[in-house]
mmCIF file of the N, C-alpha and C atoms, coordinates in Angstrom:
data_MODEL
# 
_entry.id   MODEL 
# 
loop_
_atom_site.group_PDB 
_atom_site.id 
_atom_site.type_symbol 
_atom_site.label_atom_id 
_atom_site.label_alt_id 
_atom_site.label_comp_id 
_atom_site.label_asym_id 
_atom_site.label_entity_id 
_atom_site.label_seq_id 
_atom_site.pdbx_PDB_ins_code 
_atom_site.Cartn_x 
_atom_site.Cartn_y 
_atom_site.Cartn_z 
_atom_site.occupancy 
_atom_site.B_iso_or_equiv 
_atom_site.pdbx_formal_charge 
_atom_site.auth_seq_id 
_atom_site.auth_comp_id 
_atom_site.auth_asym_id 
_atom_site.auth_atom_id 
_atom_site.pdbx_PDB_model_num 
ATOM 1   N N  . MET A 1 1  ? -3.724  -9.314  12.440  1.00 0.00 ? 1  MET A N  1 
ATOM 2   C CA . MET A 1 1  ? -3.455  -9.259  11.143  1.00 0.00 ? 1  MET A CA 1 
ATOM 3   C C  . MET A 1 1  ? -3.169  -7.896  10.557  1.00 0.00 ? 1  MET A C  1 
ATOM 4   N N  . ALA A 1 2  ? -3.909  -7.006  11.055  1.00 0.00 ? 2  ALA A N  1 
ATOM 5   C CA . ALA A 1 2  ? -3.689  -5.630  10.451  1.00 0.00 ? 2  ALA A CA 1 
ATOM 6   C C  . ALA A 1 2  ? -2.269  -5.109  10.635  1.00 0.00 ? 2  ALA A C  1 
ATOM 7   N N  . ASN A 1 3  ? -1.628  -5.374  11.732  1.00 0.00 ? 3  ASN A N  1 
ATOM 8   C CA . ASN A 1 3  ? -0.246  -4.966  12.000  1.00 0.00 ? 3  ASN A CA 1 
ATOM 9   C C  . ASN A 1 3  ? 0.663   -5.557  10.861  1.00 0.00 ? 3  ASN A C  1 
ATOM 10  N N  . ASP A 1 4  ? 0.438   -6.941  10.517  1.00 0.00 ? 4  ASP A N  1 
ATOM 11  C CA . ASP A 1 4  ? 1.166   -7.569  9.636   1.00 0.00 ? 4  ASP A CA 1 
ATOM 12  C C  . ASP A 1 4  ? 1.009   -6.945  8.306   1.00 0.00 ? 4  ASP A C  1 
ATOM 13  N N  . ILE A 1 5  ? -0.097  -6.557  7.851   1.00 0.00 ? 5  ILE A N  1 
ATOM 14  C CA . ILE A 1 5  ? -0.555  -5.941  6.529   1.00 0.00 ? 5  ILE A CA 1 
ATOM 15  C C  . ILE A 1 5  ? 0.134   -4.649  6.543   1.00 0.00 ? 5  ILE A C  1 
ATOM 16  N N  . SER A 1 6  ? -0.025  -3.817  7.553   1.00 0.00 ? 6  SER A N  1 
ATOM 17  C CA . SER A 1 6  ? 0.659   -2.492  7.554   1.00 0.00 ? 6  SER A CA 1 
ATOM 18  C C  . SER A 1 6  ? 2.169   -2.473  7.572   1.00 0.00 ? 6  SER A C  1 
ATOM 19  N N  . ALA A 1 7  ? 2.713   -3.551  8.193   1.00 0.00 ? 7  ALA A N  1 
ATOM 20  C CA . ALA A 1 7  ? 4.226   -3.718  8.214   1.00 0.00 ? 7  ALA A CA 1 
ATOM 21  C C  . ALA A 1 7  ? 4.817   -3.970  6.787   1.00 0.00 ? 7  ALA A C  1 
ATOM 22  N N  . THR A 1 8  ? 3.955   -4.955  6.221   1.00 0.00 ? 8  THR A N  1 
ATOM 23  C CA . THR A 1 8  ? 4.268   -5.274  4.723   1.00 0.00 ? 8  THR A CA 1 
ATOM 24  C C  . THR A 1 8  ? 4.125   -4.207  3.873   1.00 0.00 ? 8  THR A C  1 
ATOM 25  N N  . ILE A 1 9  ? 3.162   -3.397  3.925   1.00 0.00 ? 9  ILE A N  1 
ATOM 26  C CA . ILE A 1 9  ? 3.066   -2.165  3.058   1.00 0.00 ? 9  ILE A CA 1 
ATOM 27  C C  . ILE A 1 9  ? 4.090   -1.053  3.276   1.00 0.00 ? 9  ILE A C  1 
ATOM 28  N N  . ARG A 1 10 ? 4.195   -0.960  4.792   1.00 0.00 ? 10 ARG A N  1 
ATOM 29  C CA . ARG A 1 10 ? 5.325   0.113   5.069   1.00 0.00 ? 10 ARG A CA 1 
ATOM 30  C C  . ARG A 1 10 ? 6.669   -0.245  4.520   1.00 0.00 ? 10 ARG A C  1 
ATOM 31  N N  . ALA A 1 11 ? 7.214   -1.518  4.673   1.00 0.00 ? 11 ALA A N  1 
ATOM 32  C CA . ALA A 1 11 ? 8.440   -2.003  4.212   1.00 0.00 ? 11 ALA A CA 1 
ATOM 33  C C  . ALA A 1 11 ? 8.503   -1.833  2.688   1.00 0.00 ? 11 ALA A C  1 
ATOM 34  N N  . PHE A 1 12 ? 7.653   -2.083  1.939   1.00 0.00 ? 12 PHE A N  1 
ATOM 35  C CA . PHE A 1 12 ? 7.421   -2.065  0.524   1.00 0.00 ? 12 PHE A CA 1 
ATOM 36  C C  . PHE A 1 12 ? 7.726   -0.421  0.181   1.00 0.00 ? 12 PHE A C  1 
ATOM 37  N N  . LEU A 1 13 ? 6.958   0.314   0.825   1.00 0.00 ? 13 LEU A N  1 
ATOM 38  C CA . LEU A 1 13 ? 7.092   1.829   0.561   1.00 0.00 ? 13 LEU A CA 1 
ATOM 39  C C  . LEU A 1 13 ? 8.480   2.371   0.876   1.00 0.00 ? 13 LEU A C  1 
ATOM 40  N N  . ILE A 1 14 ? 9.015   1.876   2.020   1.00 0.00 ? 14 ILE A N  1 
ATOM 41  C CA . ILE A 1 14 ? 10.265  2.505   2.418   1.00 0.00 ? 14 ILE A CA 1 
ATOM 42  C C  . ILE A 1 14 ? 11.336  2.034   1.430   1.00 0.00 ? 14 ILE A C  1 
ATOM 43  N N  . GLU A 1 15 ? 11.191  0.829   0.907   1.00 0.00 ? 15 GLU A N  1 
ATOM 44  C CA . GLU A 1 15 ? 12.185  0.335   -0.073  1.00 0.00 ? 15 GLU A CA 1 
ATOM 45  C C  . GLU A 1 15 ? 11.982  1.079   -1.390  1.00 0.00 ? 15 GLU A C  1 
ATOM 46  N N  . ASN A 1 16 ? 10.767  1.181   -1.826  1.00 0.00 ? 16 ASN A N  1 
ATOM 47  C CA . ASN A 1 16 ? 10.624  1.612   -3.310  1.00 0.00 ? 16 ASN A CA 1 
ATOM 48  C C  . ASN A 1 16 ? 10.355  3.103   -3.419  1.00 0.00 ? 16 ASN A C  1 
ATOM 49  N N  . ILE A 1 17 ? 10.050  3.859   -2.227  1.00 0.00 ? 17 ILE A N  1 
ATOM 50  C CA . ILE A 1 17 ? 9.945   5.300   -2.369  1.00 0.00 ? 17 ILE A CA 1 
ATOM 51  C C  . ILE A 1 17 ? 11.275  5.975   -1.708  1.00 0.00 ? 17 ILE A C  1 
ATOM 52  N N  . PHE A 1 18 ? 11.582  5.540   -0.567  1.00 0.00 ? 18 PHE A N  1 
ATOM 53  C CA . PHE A 1 18 ? 12.563  6.129   0.368   1.00 0.00 ? 18 PHE A CA 1 
ATOM 54  C C  . PHE A 1 18 ? 13.898  5.466   0.238   1.00 0.00 ? 18 PHE A C  1 
ATOM 55  N N  . GLY A 1 19 ? 14.075  4.550   -0.771  1.00 0.00 ? 19 GLY A N  1 
ATOM 56  C CA . GLY A 1 19 ? 15.416  4.026   -0.846  1.00 0.00 ? 19 GLY A CA 1 
ATOM 57  C C  . GLY A 1 19 ? 16.028  3.163   0.176   1.00 0.00 ? 19 GLY A C  1 
ATOM 58  N N  . GLY A 1 20 ? 14.849  2.689   1.051   1.00 0.00 ? 20 GLY A N  1 
ATOM 59  C CA . GLY A 1 20 ? 15.349  1.666   2.023   1.00 0.00 ? 20 GLY A CA 1 
ATOM 60  C C  . GLY A 1 20 ? 15.557  2.477   3.458   1.00 0.00 ? 20 GLY A C  1 
ATOM 61  N N  . LYS A 1 21 ? 15.490  3.713   3.498   1.00 0.00 ? 21 LYS A N  1 
ATOM 62  C CA . LYS A 1 21 ? 15.776  4.408   4.716   1.00 0.00 ? 21 LYS A CA 1 
ATOM 63  C C  . LYS A 1 21 ? 14.326  4.643   5.312   1.00 0.00 ? 21 LYS A C  1 
ATOM 64  N N  . GLU A 1 22 ? 14.312  4.321   6.638   1.00 0.00 ? 22 GLU A N  1 
ATOM 65  C CA . GLU A 1 22 ? 13.268  4.496   7.518   1.00 0.00 ? 22 GLU A CA 1 
ATOM 66  C C  . GLU A 1 22 ? 12.920  6.079   7.660   1.00 0.00 ? 22 GLU A C  1 
ATOM 67  N N  . THR A 1 23 ? 11.727  6.470   7.615   1.00 0.00 ? 23 THR A N  1 
ATOM 68  C CA . THR A 1 23 ? 11.518  7.906   7.505   1.00 0.00 ? 23 THR A CA 1 
ATOM 69  C C  . THR A 1 23 ? 10.195  8.294   8.540   1.00 0.00 ? 23 THR A C  1 
ATOM 70  N N  . ALA A 1 24 ? 10.393  9.320   9.219   1.00 0.00 ? 24 ALA A N  1 
ATOM 71  C CA . ALA A 1 24 ? 9.128   9.853   10.084  1.00 0.00 ? 24 ALA A CA 1 
ATOM 72  C C  . ALA A 1 24 ? 8.100   10.394  9.127   1.00 0.00 ? 24 ALA A C  1 
ATOM 73  N N  . GLU A 1 25 ? 8.395   10.714  7.816   1.00 0.00 ? 25 GLU A N  1 
ATOM 74  C CA . GLU A 1 25 ? 7.622   11.287  6.879   1.00 0.00 ? 25 GLU A CA 1 
ATOM 75  C C  . GLU A 1 25 ? 6.444   10.253  6.483   1.00 0.00 ? 25 GLU A C  1 
ATOM 76  N N  . LEU A 1 26 ? 6.558   8.941   6.783   1.00 0.00 ? 26 LEU A N  1 
ATOM 77  C CA . LEU A 1 26 ? 5.644   7.890   6.304   1.00 0.00 ? 26 LEU A CA 1 
ATOM 78  C C  . LEU A 1 26 ? 4.844   7.642   7.571   1.00 0.00 ? 26 LEU A C  1 
ATOM 79  N N  . LYS A 1 27 ? 3.517   8.062   7.570   1.00 0.00 ? 27 LYS A N  1 
ATOM 80  C CA . LYS A 1 27 ? 2.702   7.623   8.592   1.00 0.00 ? 27 LYS A CA 1 
ATOM 81  C C  . LYS A 1 27 ? 1.634   6.925   8.085   1.00 0.00 ? 27 LYS A C  1 
ATOM 82  N N  . ASN A 1 28 ? 0.719   6.259   8.847   1.00 0.00 ? 28 ASN A N  1 
ATOM 83  C CA . ASN A 1 28 ? -0.452  5.521   8.305   1.00 0.00 ? 28 ASN A CA 1 
ATOM 84  C C  . ASN A 1 28 ? -1.471  6.373   7.705   1.00 0.00 ? 28 ASN A C  1 
ATOM 85  N N  . ASP A 1 29 ? -1.494  7.534   7.842   1.00 0.00 ? 29 ASP A N  1 
ATOM 86  C CA . ASP A 1 29 ? -2.509  8.440   7.172   1.00 0.00 ? 29 ASP A CA 1 
ATOM 87  C C  . ASP A 1 29 ? -1.736  9.337   6.260   1.00 0.00 ? 29 ASP A C  1 
ATOM 88  N N  . THR A 1 30 ? -0.560  9.074   5.981   1.00 0.00 ? 30 THR A N  1 
ATOM 89  C CA . THR A 1 30 ? 0.037   9.997   4.881   1.00 0.00 ? 30 THR A CA 1 
ATOM 90  C C  . THR A 1 30 ? -0.563  9.806   3.457   1.00 0.00 ? 30 THR A C  1 
ATOM 91  N N  . LYS A 1 31 ? -0.883  10.894  2.925   1.00 0.00 ? 31 LYS A N  1 
ATOM 92  C CA . LYS A 1 31 ? -1.547  10.747  1.539   1.00 0.00 ? 31 LYS A CA 1 
ATOM 93  C C  . LYS A 1 31 ? -0.441  10.363  0.638   1.00 0.00 ? 31 LYS A C  1 
ATOM 94  N N  . LEU A 1 32 ? -0.605  9.409   -0.226  1.00 0.00 ? 32 LEU A N  1 
ATOM 95  C CA . LEU A 1 32 ? 0.644   8.813   -0.931  1.00 0.00 ? 32 LEU A CA 1 
ATOM 96  C C  . LEU A 1 32 ? 0.339   9.291   -2.568  1.00 0.00 ? 32 LEU A C  1 
ATOM 97  N N  . ILE A 1 33 ? -1.020  9.145   -2.945  1.00 0.00 ? 33 ILE A N  1 
ATOM 98  C CA . ILE A 1 33 ? -1.198  9.364   -4.265  1.00 0.00 ? 33 ILE A CA 1 
ATOM 99  C C  . ILE A 1 33 ? -1.464  10.966  -4.530  1.00 0.00 ? 33 ILE A C  1 
ATOM 100 N N  . SER A 1 34 ? -2.288  11.608  -3.702  1.00 0.00 ? 34 SER A N  1 
ATOM 101 C CA . SER A 1 34 ? -2.710  12.897  -4.035  1.00 0.00 ? 34 SER A CA 1 
ATOM 102 C C  . SER A 1 34 ? -1.480  13.792  -3.874  1.00 0.00 ? 34 SER A C  1 
ATOM 103 N N  . THR A 1 35 ? -0.431  13.385  -3.036  1.00 0.00 ? 35 THR A N  1 
ATOM 104 C CA . THR A 1 35 ? 0.765   14.229  -2.782  1.00 0.00 ? 35 THR A CA 1 
ATOM 105 C C  . THR A 1 35 ? 1.716   13.885  -3.787  1.00 0.00 ? 35 THR A C  1 
ATOM 106 N N  . ARG A 1 36 ? 1.439   12.908  -4.723  1.00 0.00 ? 36 ARG A N  1 
ATOM 107 C CA . ARG A 1 36 ? 2.419   12.422  -5.751  1.00 0.00 ? 36 ARG A CA 1 
ATOM 108 C C  . ARG A 1 36 ? 3.519   11.747  -5.167  1.00 0.00 ? 36 ARG A C  1 
ATOM 109 N N  . MET A 1 37 ? 3.600   11.364  -3.848  1.00 0.00 ? 37 MET A N  1 
ATOM 110 C CA . MET A 1 37 ? 4.639   10.585  -3.240  1.00 0.00 ? 37 MET A CA 1 
ATOM 111 C C  . MET A 1 37 ? 4.824   9.104   -3.829  1.00 0.00 ? 37 MET A C  1 
ATOM 112 N N  . MET A 1 38 ? 3.640   8.556   -4.232  1.00 0.00 ? 38 MET A N  1 
ATOM 113 C CA . MET A 1 38 ? 3.605   7.284   -4.915  1.00 0.00 ? 38 MET A CA 1 
ATOM 114 C C  . MET A 1 38 ? 3.118   7.533   -6.266  1.00 0.00 ? 38 MET A C  1 
ATOM 115 N N  . ASP A 1 39 ? 3.838   6.966   -7.341  1.00 0.00 ? 39 ASP A N  1 
ATOM 116 C CA . ASP A 1 39 ? 3.434   7.188   -8.730  1.00 0.00 ? 39 ASP A CA 1 
ATOM 117 C C  . ASP A 1 39 ? 2.654   5.863   -9.129  1.00 0.00 ? 39 ASP A C  1 
ATOM 118 N N  . SER A 1 40 ? 2.058   5.936   -10.294 1.00 0.00 ? 40 SER A N  1 
ATOM 119 C CA . SER A 1 40 ? 1.406   4.769   -10.798 1.00 0.00 ? 40 SER A CA 1 
ATOM 120 C C  . SER A 1 40 ? 2.245   3.479   -10.960 1.00 0.00 ? 40 SER A C  1 
ATOM 121 N N  . ILE A 1 41 ? 3.537   3.563   -11.302 1.00 0.00 ? 41 ILE A N  1 
ATOM 122 C CA . ILE A 1 41 ? 4.242   2.351   -11.454 1.00 0.00 ? 41 ILE A CA 1 
ATOM 123 C C  . ILE A 1 41 ? 4.511   1.792   -10.090 1.00 0.00 ? 41 ILE A C  1 
ATOM 124 N N  . ILE A 1 42 ? 4.854   2.529   -9.102  1.00 0.00 ? 42 ILE A N  1 
ATOM 125 C CA . ILE A 1 42 ? 5.077   1.856   -7.661  1.00 0.00 ? 42 ILE A CA 1 
ATOM 126 C C  . ILE A 1 42 ? 3.760   1.309   -7.194  1.00 0.00 ? 42 ILE A C  1 
ATOM 127 N N  . ALA A 1 43 ? 2.562   2.133   -7.318  1.00 0.00 ? 43 ALA A N  1 
ATOM 128 C CA . ALA A 1 43 ? 1.305   1.560   -7.126  1.00 0.00 ? 43 ALA A CA 1 
ATOM 129 C C  . ALA A 1 43 ? 0.991   0.214   -7.609  1.00 0.00 ? 43 ALA A C  1 
ATOM 130 N N  . LEU A 1 44 ? 1.160   0.001   -8.971  1.00 0.00 ? 44 LEU A N  1 
ATOM 131 C CA . LEU A 1 44 ? 1.048   -1.289  -9.499  1.00 0.00 ? 44 LEU A CA 1 
ATOM 132 C C  . LEU A 1 44 ? 1.875   -2.391  -8.890  1.00 0.00 ? 44 LEU A C  1 
ATOM 133 N N  . LYS A 1 45 ? 3.203   -2.097  -8.669  1.00 0.00 ? 45 LYS A N  1 
ATOM 134 C CA . LYS A 1 45 ? 4.104   -2.966  -8.158  1.00 0.00 ? 45 LYS A CA 1 
ATOM 135 C C  . LYS A 1 45 ? 3.622   -3.280  -6.734  1.00 0.00 ? 45 LYS A C  1 
ATOM 136 N N  . LEU A 1 46 ? 3.038   -2.429  -5.945  1.00 0.00 ? 46 LEU A N  1 
ATOM 137 C CA . LEU A 1 46 ? 2.538   -2.536  -4.668  1.00 0.00 ? 46 LEU A CA 1 
ATOM 138 C C  . LEU A 1 46 ? 1.278   -3.578  -4.603  1.00 0.00 ? 46 LEU A C  1 
ATOM 139 N N  . VAL A 1 47 ? 0.401   -3.264  -5.664  1.00 0.00 ? 47 VAL A N  1 
ATOM 140 C CA . VAL A 1 47 ? -0.748  -4.202  -5.855  1.00 0.00 ? 47 VAL A CA 1 
ATOM 141 C C  . VAL A 1 47 ? -0.214  -5.553  -6.176  1.00 0.00 ? 47 VAL A C  1 
ATOM 142 N N  . SER A 1 48 ? 0.623   -5.820  -6.950  1.00 0.00 ? 48 SER A N  1 
ATOM 143 C CA . SER A 1 48 ? 1.056   -7.090  -7.284  1.00 0.00 ? 48 SER A CA 1 
ATOM 144 C C  . SER A 1 48 ? 1.829   -7.768  -6.038  1.00 0.00 ? 48 SER A C  1 
ATOM 145 N N  . HIS A 1 49 ? 2.555   -7.023  -5.349  1.00 0.00 ? 49 HIS A N  1 
ATOM 146 C CA . HIS A 1 49 ? 3.184   -7.425  -4.070  1.00 0.00 ? 49 HIS A CA 1 
ATOM 147 C C  . HIS A 1 49 ? 2.133   -7.993  -2.980  1.00 0.00 ? 49 HIS A C  1 
ATOM 148 N N  . LEU A 1 50 ? 1.114   -7.029  -2.792  1.00 0.00 ? 50 LEU A N  1 
ATOM 149 C CA . LEU A 1 50 ? 0.013   -7.447  -1.979  1.00 0.00 ? 50 LEU A CA 1 
ATOM 150 C C  . LEU A 1 50 ? -0.928  -8.700  -2.476  1.00 0.00 ? 50 LEU A C  1 
ATOM 151 N N  . GLU A 1 51 ? -1.058  -8.729  -3.680  1.00 0.00 ? 51 GLU A N  1 
ATOM 152 C CA . GLU A 1 51 ? -1.787  -9.895  -4.085  1.00 0.00 ? 51 GLU A CA 1 
ATOM 153 C C  . GLU A 1 51 ? -0.960  -11.142 -3.923  1.00 0.00 ? 51 GLU A C  1 
ATOM 154 N N  . GLU A 1 52 ? 0.254   -11.137 -4.052  1.00 0.00 ? 52 GLU A N  1 
ATOM 155 C CA . GLU A 1 52 ? 1.169   -12.389 -3.801  1.00 0.00 ? 52 GLU A CA 1 
ATOM 156 C C  . GLU A 1 52 ? 1.277   -12.650 -2.271  1.00 0.00 ? 52 GLU A C  1 
ATOM 157 N N  . LYS A 1 53 ? 1.569   -11.771 -1.639  1.00 0.00 ? 53 LYS A N  1 
ATOM 158 C CA . LYS A 1 53 ? 1.889   -11.812 -0.122  1.00 0.00 ? 53 LYS A CA 1 
ATOM 159 C C  . LYS A 1 53 ? 0.498   -12.406 0.606   1.00 0.00 ? 53 LYS A C  1 
ATOM 160 N N  . PHE A 1 54 ? -0.469  -11.723 0.273   1.00 0.00 ? 54 PHE A N  1 
ATOM 161 C CA . PHE A 1 54 ? -1.866  -12.185 1.037   1.00 0.00 ? 54 PHE A CA 1 
ATOM 162 C C  . PHE A 1 54 ? -2.952  -12.984 0.224   1.00 0.00 ? 54 PHE A C  1 
ATOM 163 N N  . GLY A 1 55 ? -2.481  -13.416 -0.882  1.00 0.00 ? 55 GLY A N  1 
ATOM 164 C CA . GLY A 1 55 ? -3.373  -14.181 -1.587  1.00 0.00 ? 55 GLY A CA 1 
ATOM 165 C C  . GLY A 1 55 ? -4.720  -13.732 -1.962  1.00 0.00 ? 55 GLY A C  1 
ATOM 166 N N  . ILE A 1 56 ? -4.748  -12.343 -2.326  1.00 0.00 ? 56 ILE A N  1 
ATOM 167 C CA . ILE A 1 56 ? -6.001  -11.727 -2.753  1.00 0.00 ? 56 ILE A CA 1 
ATOM 168 C C  . ILE A 1 56 ? -5.744  -11.361 -4.296  1.00 0.00 ? 56 ILE A C  1 
ATOM 169 N N  . GLU A 1 57 ? -6.844  -10.712 -4.722  1.00 0.00 ? 57 GLU A N  1 
ATOM 170 C CA . GLU A 1 57 ? -6.784  -10.316 -6.197  1.00 0.00 ? 57 GLU A CA 1 
ATOM 171 C C  . GLU A 1 57 ? -7.567  -8.936  -6.204  1.00 0.00 ? 57 GLU A C  1 
ATOM 172 N N  . PHE A 1 58 ? -6.888  -8.061  -6.609  1.00 0.00 ? 58 PHE A N  1 
ATOM 173 C CA . PHE A 1 58 ? -7.645  -6.618  -6.849  1.00 0.00 ? 58 PHE A CA 1 
ATOM 174 C C  . PHE A 1 58 ? -8.163  -6.719  -8.203  1.00 0.00 ? 58 PHE A C  1 
ATOM 175 N N  . GLU A 1 59 ? -9.458  -6.082  -8.362  1.00 0.00 ? 59 GLU A N  1 
ATOM 176 C CA . GLU A 1 59 ? -10.116 -6.124  -9.622  1.00 0.00 ? 59 GLU A CA 1 
ATOM 177 C C  . GLU A 1 59 ? -9.600  -4.842  -10.177 1.00 0.00 ? 59 GLU A C  1 
ATOM 178 N N  . ALA A 1 60 ? -9.679  -4.665  -11.484 1.00 0.00 ? 60 ALA A N  1 
ATOM 179 C CA . ALA A 1 60 ? -9.159  -3.418  -12.143 1.00 0.00 ? 60 ALA A CA 1 
ATOM 180 C C  . ALA A 1 60 ? -9.717  -2.098  -11.591 1.00 0.00 ? 60 ALA A C  1 
ATOM 181 N N  . HIS A 1 61 ? -11.007 -2.132  -11.284 1.00 0.00 ? 61 HIS A N  1 
ATOM 182 C CA . HIS A 1 61 ? -11.572 -0.895  -10.829 1.00 0.00 ? 61 HIS A CA 1 
ATOM 183 C C  . HIS A 1 61 ? -11.172 -0.603  -9.254  1.00 0.00 ? 61 HIS A C  1 
ATOM 184 N N  . GLU A 1 62 ? -10.645 -1.593  -8.483  1.00 0.00 ? 62 GLU A N  1 
ATOM 185 C CA . GLU A 1 62 ? -10.183 -1.371  -7.158  1.00 0.00 ? 62 GLU A CA 1 
ATOM 186 C C  . GLU A 1 62 ? -8.628  -0.822  -7.038  1.00 0.00 ? 62 GLU A C  1 
ATOM 187 N N  . VAL A 1 63 ? -8.207  -0.661  -8.217  1.00 0.00 ? 63 VAL A N  1 
ATOM 188 C CA . VAL A 1 63 ? -6.694  -0.069  -8.156  1.00 0.00 ? 63 VAL A CA 1 
ATOM 189 C C  . VAL A 1 63 ? -6.949  1.340   -8.346  1.00 0.00 ? 63 VAL A C  1 
ATOM 190 N N  . ASP A 1 64 ? -7.370  2.062   -7.145  1.00 0.00 ? 64 ASP A N  1 
ATOM 191 C CA . ASP A 1 64 ? -7.655  3.377   -7.263  1.00 0.00 ? 64 ASP A CA 1 
ATOM 192 C C  . ASP A 1 64 ? -7.207  4.204   -5.935  1.00 0.00 ? 64 ASP A C  1 
ATOM 193 N N  . GLN A 1 65 ? -7.466  5.457   -6.131  1.00 0.00 ? 65 GLN A N  1 
ATOM 194 C CA . GLN A 1 65 ? -6.996  6.447   -5.064  1.00 0.00 ? 65 GLN A CA 1 
ATOM 195 C C  . GLN A 1 65 ? -7.717  5.917   -3.579  1.00 0.00 ? 65 GLN A C  1 
ATOM 196 N N  . ASP A 1 66 ? -8.919  5.718   -3.734  1.00 0.00 ? 66 ASP A N  1 
ATOM 197 C CA . ASP A 1 66 ? -9.871  5.262   -2.522  1.00 0.00 ? 66 ASP A CA 1 
ATOM 198 C C  . ASP A 1 66 ? -9.046  4.235   -1.792  1.00 0.00 ? 66 ASP A C  1 
ATOM 199 N N  . ASN A 1 67 ? -8.601  3.156   -2.485  1.00 0.00 ? 67 ASN A N  1 
ATOM 200 C CA . ASN A 1 67 ? -7.951  1.957   -1.898  1.00 0.00 ? 67 ASN A CA 1 
ATOM 201 C C  . ASN A 1 67 ? -6.448  2.112   -1.512  1.00 0.00 ? 67 ASN A C  1 
ATOM 202 N N  . LEU A 1 68 ? -5.692  3.020   -2.190  1.00 0.00 ? 68 LEU A N  1 
ATOM 203 C CA . LEU A 1 68 ? -4.326  3.076   -2.246  1.00 0.00 ? 68 LEU A CA 1 
ATOM 204 C C  . LEU A 1 68 ? -3.808  4.425   -1.673  1.00 0.00 ? 68 LEU A C  1 
ATOM 205 N N  . GLU A 1 69 ? -4.715  5.311   -1.217  1.00 0.00 ? 69 GLU A N  1 
ATOM 206 C CA . GLU A 1 69 ? -4.149  6.673   -0.761  1.00 0.00 ? 69 GLU A CA 1 
ATOM 207 C C  . GLU A 1 69 ? -3.304  6.601   0.344   1.00 0.00 ? 69 GLU A C  1 
ATOM 208 N N  . THR A 1 70 ? -3.750  5.853   1.409   1.00 0.00 ? 70 THR A N  1 
ATOM 209 C CA . THR A 1 70 ? -2.981  5.732   2.650   1.00 0.00 ? 70 THR A CA 1 
ATOM 210 C C  . THR A 1 70 ? -2.676  4.439   3.071   1.00 0.00 ? 70 THR A C  1 
ATOM 211 N N  . ILE A 1 71 ? -1.745  4.103   4.086   1.00 0.00 ? 71 ILE A N  1 
ATOM 212 C CA . ILE A 1 71 ? -1.472  2.790   4.507   1.00 0.00 ? 71 ILE A CA 1 
ATOM 213 C C  . ILE A 1 71 ? -2.724  2.297   5.209   1.00 0.00 ? 71 ILE A C  1 
ATOM 214 N N  . ASP A 1 72 ? -3.484  3.163   5.877   1.00 0.00 ? 72 ASP A N  1 
ATOM 215 C CA . ASP A 1 72 ? -4.530  2.745   6.678   1.00 0.00 ? 72 ASP A CA 1 
ATOM 216 C C  . ASP A 1 72 ? -5.822  2.179   5.555   1.00 0.00 ? 72 ASP A C  1 
ATOM 217 N N  . ALA A 1 73 ? -5.828  2.979   4.479   1.00 0.00 ? 73 ALA A N  1 
ATOM 218 C CA . ALA A 1 73 ? -6.894  2.605   3.550   1.00 0.00 ? 73 ALA A CA 1 
ATOM 219 C C  . ALA A 1 73 ? -6.381  1.342   2.827   1.00 0.00 ? 73 ALA A C  1 
ATOM 220 N N  . MET A 1 74 ? -5.106  1.011   2.671   1.00 0.00 ? 74 MET A N  1 
ATOM 221 C CA . MET A 1 74 ? -4.820  -0.280  1.982   1.00 0.00 ? 74 MET A CA 1 
ATOM 222 C C  . MET A 1 74 ? -5.007  -1.443  2.944   1.00 0.00 ? 74 MET A C  1 
ATOM 223 N N  . VAL A 1 75 ? -4.617  -1.284  4.430   1.00 0.00 ? 75 VAL A N  1 
ATOM 224 C CA . VAL A 1 75 ? -4.858  -2.339  5.378   1.00 0.00 ? 75 VAL A CA 1 
ATOM 225 C C  . VAL A 1 75 ? -6.374  -2.594  5.274   1.00 0.00 ? 75 VAL A C  1 
ATOM 226 N N  . LYS A 1 76 ? -7.280  -1.692  5.420   1.00 0.00 ? 76 LYS A N  1 
ATOM 227 C CA . LYS A 1 76 ? -8.681  -1.939  5.466   1.00 0.00 ? 76 LYS A CA 1 
ATOM 228 C C  . LYS A 1 76 ? -9.155  -2.654  4.119   1.00 0.00 ? 76 LYS A C  1 
ATOM 229 N N  . PHE A 1 77 ? -8.651  -2.197  3.011   1.00 0.00 ? 77 PHE A N  1 
ATOM 230 C CA . PHE A 1 77 ? -8.961  -2.914  1.716   1.00 0.00 ? 77 PHE A CA 1 
ATOM 231 C C  . PHE A 1 77 ? -8.545  -4.473  1.717   1.00 0.00 ? 77 PHE A C  1 
ATOM 232 N N  . VAL A 1 78 ? -7.190  -4.530  2.049   1.00 0.00 ? 78 VAL A N  1 
ATOM 233 C CA . VAL A 1 78 ? -6.773  -6.007  1.998   1.00 0.00 ? 78 VAL A CA 1 
ATOM 234 C C  . VAL A 1 78 ? -7.500  -6.890  3.016   1.00 0.00 ? 78 VAL A C  1 
ATOM 235 N N  . GLN A 1 79 ? -7.942  -6.355  4.206   1.00 0.00 ? 79 GLN A N  1 
ATOM 236 C CA . GLN A 1 79 ? -8.690  -7.240  5.116   1.00 0.00 ? 79 GLN A CA 1 
ATOM 237 C C  . GLN A 1 79 ? -9.978  -7.465  4.606   1.00 0.00 ? 79 GLN A C  1 
ATOM 238 N N  . SER A 1 80 ? -10.554 -6.635  3.869   1.00 0.00 ? 80 SER A N  1 
ATOM 239 C CA . SER A 1 80 ? -11.854 -6.957  3.332   1.00 0.00 ? 80 SER A CA 1 
ATOM 240 C C  . SER A 1 80 ? -11.714 -7.946  2.228   1.00 0.00 ? 80 SER A C  1 
ATOM 241 N N  . LYS A 1 81 ? -10.589 -7.856  1.362   1.00 0.00 ? 81 LYS A N  1 
ATOM 242 C CA . LYS A 1 81 ? -10.460 -8.949  0.398   1.00 0.00 ? 81 LYS A CA 1 
ATOM 243 C C  . LYS A 1 81 ? -10.208 -10.390 0.905   1.00 0.00 ? 81 LYS A C  1 
ATOM 244 N N  . MET A 1 82 ? -9.717  -10.399 2.202   1.00 0.00 ? 82 MET A N  1 
ATOM 245 C CA . MET A 1 82 ? -9.326  -11.591 2.897   1.00 0.00 ? 82 MET A CA 1 
ATOM 246 C C  . MET A 1 82 ? -10.400 -12.371 3.340   1.00 0.00 ? 82 MET A C  1 
ATOM 247 N N  . LYS A 1 83 ? -11.538 -11.814 3.636   1.00 0.00 ? 83 LYS A N  1 
ATOM 248 C CA . LYS A 1 83 ? -12.703 -12.416 4.174   1.00 0.00 ? 83 LYS A CA 1 
ATOM 249 C C  . LYS A 1 83 ? -13.517 -13.382 3.299   1.00 0.00 ? 83 LYS A C  1 
# 
């Protein structure tokens, strides 16, 4: 399941940040928020996408840098919400 979550997140980020072009710059541990690669609008769109795709719900306080900083952090968070 982690691979499905990771692939979903990666595809979303490639489409919305890199204009649909695969890039070696995007790794599972790439910092997205602190480097300003992902802005707040993209983050909110990603949250909505993940909620819809995986049937989970983010609480307002969970939409933060701890849960959205890297693909790895997002995978871990989504998995925790699915249990």
